[in-house]
C-alpha positions as CSV (number, residue, x, y, z in Angstrom):
1,M,146.6,91.3,106.6
2,A,147.7,87.4,106.2
3,S,148.6,87.5,109.8
4,E,144.9,87.9,111.0
5,E,143.7,84.7,109.1
6,P,145.0,82.5,111.9
7,I,143.3,84.4,114.7
8,E,140.2,84.6,112.4
9,H,140.3,80.7,112.0
10,S,141.0,80.3,115.5
11,E,138.2,81.9,116.8
12,N,135.8,80.3,114.4
13,Q,137.3,77.0,115.6
14,F,136.6,78.0,119.1
15,W,132.8,78.7,118.8
16,E,132.4,75.5,116.8
17,D,134.1,73.7,119.9
18,A,132.0,75.6,121.8
19,H,128.5,74.7,120.2
20,K,129.8,71.0,120.2
21,Y,130.4,71.4,123.9
22,A,127.1,73.0,124.8
23,F,125.1,69.9,123.0
24,T,127.2,67.1,124.3
25,S,128.3,68.2,127.6
26,G,127.8,66.1,130.5
27,E,127.8,69.2,133.0
28,E,125.2,70.3,134.8
29,Q,122.0,71.6,133.4
30,F,122.5,75.2,134.2
31,V,126.1,75.3,132.8
32,S,124.9,73.6,129.7
33,E,122.2,76.0,129.1
34,I,124.5,79.1,129.9
35,A,127.1,77.8,127.3
36,Y,124.0,77.3,124.8
37,I,122.9,81.0,125.0
38,M,126.3,82.2,124.8
39,T,127.2,80.2,121.6
40,T,123.5,81.3,120.2
41,L,124.0,84.9,120.9
42,H,127.5,85.1,119.3
43,E,126.1,83.4,116.2
44,E,123.6,85.9,115.8
45,G,126.0,88.6,116.1
46,N,124.9,90.0,119.6
């Protein structure tokens, strides 16, 4: 199952990057809030 490790790492990296984006983005307030909600829900496992 070593072939699944890169996918898992890639997925974890995606969510880490999404968290950073949600906190540092200069996007419209609505987009920033939606990004924050999505990453928080994913972190909580919902």
